[in-house]
DRENLOBA-934490 format. One line per 4 residues: number of its first residue (from 1); their letters; for each residue y negated, z, x negated of C-alpha. Coordinates in steps of 0.1 Angstrom, whole numbers, plus 5000, padded with zeros to 4 digits. Layout:
DRENLOBA-934490
NUM	A	Y,Z,X ~ ...;
END
This chain:
DRENLOBA-934490
1	XXXX	5272,3748,6078 ~ 5289,3722,6054 ~ 5287,3726,6016 ~ 5273,3700,5994;
5	XXXX	5302,3689,5969 ~ 5299,3698,5933 ~ 5291,3670,5912 ~ 5303,3659,5876;
9	XXXX	5283,3660,5846 ~ 5288,3623,5846 ~ 5279,3615,5881 ~ 5249,3636,5883;
13	XXXX	5239,3612,5847 ~ 5248,3584,5870 ~ 5232,3594,5901 ~ 5193,3595,5880;
17	XXXX	5199,3563,5856 ~ 5171,3546,5871 ~ 5147,3575,5859 ~ 5155,3560,5821;
21	XXXX	5141,3523,5835 ~ 5111,3539,5856 ~ 5098,3565,5827 ~ 5105,3533,5801;
25	XXXX	5073,3515,5821 ~ 5057,3544,5829 ~ 5056,3556,5788 ~ 5046,3514,5782;
29	XXXX	5011,3525,5803 ~ 5004,3552,5793 ~ 5007,3544,5755 ~ 4992,3514,5763;
33	XXXX	4970,3509,5797 ~ 4938,3526,5775 ~ 4942,3503,5749 ~ 4950,3471,5773;
37	XXXX	4914,3478,5792 ~ 4896,3489,5764 ~ 4905,3453,5754 ~ 4898,3434,5783;
41	XXXX	4861,3448,5779 ~ 4861,3484,5795 ~ 4844,3515,5778 ~ 4858,3544,5767;
45	XXXX	4836,3563,5793 ~ 4846,3545,5822 ~ 4883,3545,5813 ~ 4894,3569,5838;
49	XXXX	4879,3552,5867 ~ 4900,3524,5862 ~ 4930,3550,5858 ~ 4919,3568,5895;
53	XXXX	4940,3536,5909 ~ 4969,3559,5898 ~ 4968,3588,5918 ~ 4956,3574,5948;
57	XXXX	4979,3550,5951 ~ 4999,3579,5946 ~ 4994,3605,5972 ~ 4986,3574,5998;
61	XXXX	5025,3557,5990 ~ 5046,3587,5983 ~ 5041,3605,6014 ~ 5045,3580,6033;
65	XXXX	5079,3567,6015 ~ 5091,3603,6015 ~ 5089,3603,6053 ~ 5104,3573,6061;
69	XXXX	5132,3573,6034 ~ 5141,3608,6055 ~ 5152,3581,6081 ~ 5163,3553,6067;
73	XXXX	5198,3544,6071 ~ 5215,3508,6065 ~ 5242,3498,6039 ~ 5223,3508,6012;
77	XXXX	5223,3540,6023 ~ 5190,3563,6025 ~ 5175,3566,5995 ~ 5183,3538,5976;
81	XXXX	5165,3508,5997 ~ 5128,3522,5983 ~ 5135,3526,5948 ~ 5154,3492,5944;
85	XXXX	5123,3473,5963 ~ 5097,3494,5939 ~ 5116,3490,5907 ~ 5117,3449,5913;
89	XXXX	5075,3449,5923 ~ 5072,3477,5896 ~ 5091,3448,5869 ~ 5067,3422,5882;
93	XXXX	5035,3444,5872 ~ 5046,3451,5840 ~ 5053,3416,5829 ~ 5020,3406,5843;
97	XXXX	4993,3438,5831 ~ 4993,3428,5795 ~ 4990,3391,5809 ~ 4959,3400,5828;
101	XXXX	4939,3377,5806 ~ 4956,3342,5821 ~ 4934,3341,5850 ~ 4904,3352,5830;
105	XXXX	4887,3318,5840 ~ 4885,3331,5881 ~ 4886,3373,5875 ~ 4874,3388,5849;
109	XXXX	4904,3398,5828 ~ 4900,3435,5832 ~ 4891,3431,5867 ~ 4930,3417,5868;
113	XXXX	4944,3443,5844 ~ 4932,3471,5861 ~ 4944,3451,5893 ~ 4983,3453,5882;
117	XXXX	4979,3486,5871 ~ 4974,3496,5905 ~ 5004,3474,5914 ~ 5025,3490,5889;
121	XXXX	5017,3527,5898 ~ 5022,3520,5937 ~ 5052,3508,5930 ~ 5060,3537,5905;
125	XXXX	5053,3553,5932 ~ 5077,3537,5959 ~ 5105,3546,5936 ~ 5100,3579,5918;
129	XXXX	5101,3607,5951 ~ 5132,3589,5962 ~ 5147,3599,5934 ~ 5135,3631,5932;
133	XXXX	5146,3635,5968 ~ 5182,3620,5963 ~ 5186,3647,5932 ~ 5176,3673,5962;
137	XXXX	5200,3656,5990 ~ 5226,3654,5969 ~ 5234,3686,5952 ~ 5241,3723,5958;
141	XXXX	5211,3747,5952 ~ 5229,3761,5921 ~ 5230,3724,5905 ~ 5195,3717,5916;
145	XXXX	5182,3728,5879 ~ 5207,3712,5860 ~ 5202,3679,5883 ~ 5164,3682,5882;
149	XXXX	5168,3689,5839 ~ 5196,3658,5832 ~ 5163,3641,5851 ~ 5145,3646,5822;
153	XXXX	5165,3640,5797 ~ 5170,3608,5804 ~ 5131,3607,5814 ~ 5129,3612,5775;
157	XXXX	5148,3587,5766 ~ 5129,3562,5786 ~ 5099,3574,5778 ~ 5108,3570,5739;
161	XXXX	5118,3539,5744 ~ 5092,3526,5755 ~ 5065,3547,5740 ~ 5080,3535,5701;
165	XXXX	5091,3503,5717 ~ 5055,3480,5703 ~ 5056,3499,5670 ~ 5089,3494,5665;
169	XXXX	5085,3455,5672 ~ 5059,3450,5652 ~ 5062,3474,5614 ~ 5100,3475,5616;
173	XXXX	5115,3444,5629 ~ 5083,3418,5624 ~ 5081,3411,5663 ~ 5050,3403,5680;
177	XXXX	5023,3390,5650 ~ 4993,3383,5667 ~ 4971,3382,5698 ~ 4970,3366,5731;
181	XXXX	4940,3342,5738 ~ 4925,3378,5752 ~ 4934,3397,5720 ~ 4963,3417,5736;
185	XXXX	4986,3422,5703 ~ 5021,3401,5712 ~ 5042,3432,5702 ~ 5032,3450,5736;
189	XXXX	5038,3417,5756 ~ 5066,3418,5746 ~ 5077,3451,5749 ~ 5063,3450,5789;
193	XXXX	5087,3424,5794 ~ 5117,3444,5777 ~ 5106,3477,5798 ~ 5109,3458,5833;
197	XXXX	5144,3444,5823 ~ 5157,3478,5818 ~ 5139,3494,5845 ~ 5157,3467,5874;
201	XXXX	5189,3474,5850 ~ 5189,3509,5853 ~ 5179,3507,5890 ~ 5209,3489,5902;
205	XXXX	5229,3511,5876 ~ 5226,3541,5901 ~ 5227,3520,5929 ~ 5258,3508,5923;
209	XXXX	5269,3536,5913 ~ 5261,3565,5939 ~ 5270,3569,5975 ~ 5249,3588,5996;
213	XXXX	5259,3613,6025 ~ 5264,3595,6058 ~ 5237,3606,6084 ~ 5265,3627,6102;
217	XXXX	5269,3651,6066 ~ 5237,3656,6065 ~ 5232,3667,6097 ~ 5258,3696,6088;
221	XXXX	5238,3704,6060 ~ 5203,3709,6078 ~ 5199,3746,6092 ~ 5200,3741,6130;
225	XXXX	5187,3714,6151 ~ 5154,3705,6132 ~ 5175,3673,6116 ~ 5179,3658,6148;
229	XXXX	5146,3667,6158 ~ 5129,3653,6125 ~ 5142,3619,6136 ~ 5122,3617,6168;
233	XXXX	5091,3627,6155 ~ 5065,3598,6141 ~ 5042,3595,6113 ~ 5018,3619,6123;
237	XXXX	5047,3646,6116 ~ 5034,3636,6082 ~ 5001,3659,6089 ~ 5021,3692,6107;
241	XXXX	5044,3692,6079 ~ 5014,3694,6054 ~ 4999,3725,6081 ~ 5035,3744,6072;
245	XXXX	5046,3734,6039 ~ 5062,3765,6029 ~ 5045,3795,6007 ~ 5064,3785,5973;
249	XXXX	5047,3750,5979 ~ 5016,3763,5982 ~ 5017,3783,5952 ~ 5035,3758,5933;
253	XXXX	5002,3734,5941 ~ 4977,3756,5917 ~ 5003,3754,5884 ~ 5006,3720,5894;
257	XXXX	4967,3712,5897 ~ 4957,3725,5861 ~ 4994,3710,5847 ~ 4982,3674,5858;
261	XXXX	4947,3674,5854 ~ 4956,3683,5816 ~ 4983,3657,5818 ~ 4956,3629,5828;
265	XXXX	4935,3635,5803 ~ 4959,3635,5774 ~ 4974,3598,5788 ~ 4937,3586,5793;
269	XXXX	4922,3598,5762 ~ 4947,3602,5734 ~ 4941,3566,5719 ~ 4905,3566,5719;
273	XXXX	4907,3600,5706 ~ 4930,3596,5677 ~ 4910,3565,5667 ~ 4886,3579,5669;
277	XXXX	4886,3617,5651 ~ 4912,3606,5625 ~ 4909,3568,5617 ~ 4874,3569,5621;
281	XXXX	4866,3539,5647 ~ 4857,3532,5683 ~ 4863,3494,5686 ~ 4887,3485,5705;
285	XXXX	4889,3450,5693 ~ 4893,3462,5658 ~ 4928,3463,5635 ~ 4926,3505,5627;
289	XXXX	4918,3504,5662 ~ 4950,3489,5670 ~ 4969,3508,5644 ~ 4961,3537,5659;
293	XXXX	4971,3525,5697 ~ 5007,3519,5683 ~ 5003,3555,5659 ~ 4994,3570,5696;
297	XXXX	5029,3556,5713 ~ 5044,3568,5686 ~ 5033,3605,5688 ~ 5040,3600,5730;
301	XXXX	5072,3595,5719 ~ 5075,3620,5700 ~ 5071,3643,5731 ~ 5093,3629,5751;
305	XXXX	5117,3630,5723 ~ 5110,3666,5720 ~ 5111,3671,5756 ~ 5143,3653,5759;
309	XXXX	5166,3679,5741 ~ 5146,3707,5753 ~ 5152,3696,5793 ~ 5186,3708,5786;
313	XXXX	5177,3737,5768 ~ 5158,3747,5797 ~ 5191,3756,5818 ~ 5202,3784,5802;
317	XXXX	5167,3797,5792 ~ 5155,3793,5829 ~ 5189,3811,5837 ~ 5180,3843,5815;
321	XXXX	5146,3843,5815 ~ 5138,3828,5855 ~ 5124,3796,5865 ~ 5082,3811,5864;
325	XXXX	5086,3826,5833 ~ 5101,3796,5814 ~ 5076,3774,5834 ~ 5047,3797,5825;
329	XXXX	5060,3801,5785 ~ 5063,3765,5778 ~ 5027,3753,5796 ~ 5016,3778,5770;
333	XXXX	5029,3763,5744 ~ 5019,3731,5754 ~ 4981,3744,5757 ~ 4978,3757,5720;
337	XXXX	4992,3724,5709 ~ 4967,3701,5724 ~ 4940,3723,5714 ~ 4953,3723,5680;
341	XXXX	4945,3686,5675 ~ 4914,3690,5670 ~ 4921,3704,5636 ~ 4939,3674,5625;
345	XXXX	4926,3649,5608 ~ 4961,3633,5592 ~ 4976,3610,5612 ~ 5014,3624,5600;
349	XXXX	5000,3652,5612 ~ 4996,3649,5645 ~ 5035,3648,5650 ~ 5040,3686,5650;
353	XXXX	5013,3698,5681 ~ 5034,3668,5700 ~ 5064,3690,5699 ~ 5048,3711,5718;
357	XXXX	5036,3691,5740 ~ 5068,3679,5746 ~ 5082,3715,5756 ~ 5054,3717,5787;
361	XXXX	5061,3681,5794 ~ 5100,3690,5796 ~ 5091,3721,5818 ~ 5069,3699,5840;
365	XXXX	5091,3679,5853 ~ 5116,3700,5858 ~ 5107,3733,5863 ~ 5088,3729,5896;
369	XXXX	5106,3713,5914 ~ 5139,3736,5908 ~ 5118,3762,5921 ~ 5106,3741,5948;
373	XXXX	5138,3727,5964 ~ 5154,3760,5981 ~ 5120,3763,6000 ~ 5127,3729,6014;
377	XXXX	5145,3720,6047 ~ 5174,3700,6042 ~ 5160,3672,6070 ~ 5125,3671,6055;
381	XXXX	5133,3670,6018 ~ 5117,3634,6014 ~ 5084,3637,6035 ~ 5081,3673,6015;
385	XXXX	5086,3656,5978 ~ 5060,3632,5990 ~ 5037,3659,5999 ~ 5038,3681,5974;
389	XXXX	5026,3649,5951 ~ 4994,3656,5965 ~ 4992,3685,5941 ~ 5004,3654,5911;
393	XXXX	4974,3633,5926 ~ 4944,3649,5934 ~ 4938,3670,5896 ~ 4944,3633,5889;
397	XXXX	4920,3620,5910 ~ 4892,3649,5905 ~ 4900,3640,5868 ~ 4894,3603,5872;
401	XXXX	4860,3609,5891 ~ 4844,3631,5864 ~ 4860,3635,5831 ~ 4839,3599,5819;
405	XXXX	4809,3624,5828 ~ 4825,3654,5809 ~ 4829,3633,5780 ~ 4794,3617,5776;
409	XXXX	4770,3641,5787 ~ 4788,3672,5777 ~ 4809,3661,5747 ~ 4792,3634,5734;
413	XXXX	4816,3607,5737 ~ 4838,3627,5711 ~ 4871,3622,5732 ~ 4891,3650,5711;
417	XXXX	4872,3672,5734 ~ 4889,3655,5761 ~ 4924,3670,5746 ~ 4912,3706,5740;
421	XXXX	4898,3711,5776 ~ 4933,3697,5784 ~ 4947,3726,5767 ~ 4930,3749,5778;
425	XXXX	4938,3740,5815 ~ 4974,3740,5811 ~ 4972,3773,5796 ~ 4955,3782,5829;
429	XXXX	4984,3768,5848 ~ 5006,3792,5830 ~ 4987,3823,5848 ~ 4992,3809,5881;
433	XXXX	5027,3802,5875 ~ 5034,3841,5869 ~ 5023,3847,5906 ~ 5044,3822,5924;
437	XXXX	5074,3842,5944 ~ 5101,3819,5946 ~ 5121,3810,5978 ~ 5165,3818,5985;
441	X	5179,3797,5998;
END
């Protein structure tokens, strides 16, 4: 069986560069979508229902894109056509979402904004999984931890830039004062446009600098004759692949469920939680609320900056203590950190728990994929990476459907309790991480 070539650090960096742009757009969405929707009139108890479009589109789009990207060969390669198309669509949605109030005479801004949120998430999903599959395609097994850690490093750079950009524009550069007619701050409008440009440029960097293996080479890497059989299968093969997913993947499912139901709660409720618990306001139209929103962007940038640095530290740590133990410990640190936010009433001190969240985030973005990749057949890498996304989208859908009810009827609309709950769920994920039996390849 032919072995894959080792790649230099610079080659791995170039191959993953597009993740910087993807995550910049993702960070702008995560830090600001809730307050944009609230500005358009959405209630805090209903925010999760608007966010449900993200996991729904991901659950549908990613396995299909993964399935067809396994079978696509053209001048651009195997994976590159998908994340290039997805990047262009994401860029359009980034520009349009904060401007959703423009067609207000035709449709309520909150509906238009939710529609562009859906388009953005569908497009990001088209872009995301082929990128993860590309790393697994191109790297030998002994370099997969490095590959996914480098991805996490670039994700951190993009996420910091996206999270901090609105605050930096307004408070450091004096750019973006005032609001649109719909009440959306101009610094957000400008930030989303900048994010769209960076996304397209970084995706083009990867497309232009990375050459994928040919179909003949990929068949040599595959075990037995499964690759040629896969080429003849239809879309229904996805359902058979779900039924026969590797044991390691099933065990990781529980870990992912608790991790991502917690993350979704953090993204949806951090802005209203900080505005209410620390800034003392629930009025989304007030200047104080917008100040809280900008500060949440800084906080999200902090956890992503920590993740960026810690991602590289994960390589020797995982080598020393093992991947699953490293991941479990990181989830515990993140869970305790989120729960501690209930005790903080000063904006500046909220930076401290974000350090712990960043440690967990770095591990969530890399360790599950490094654990999973050795258990997957090379000829089905794309479709299984897409199916693995079920374990990310399903918990988010569960959260989106029920967290608003939990917030209203169990926590009396005190959003900070949703962050405490998210911390407890991360710790549940750590327990299941220790039960994983890793596959050898």
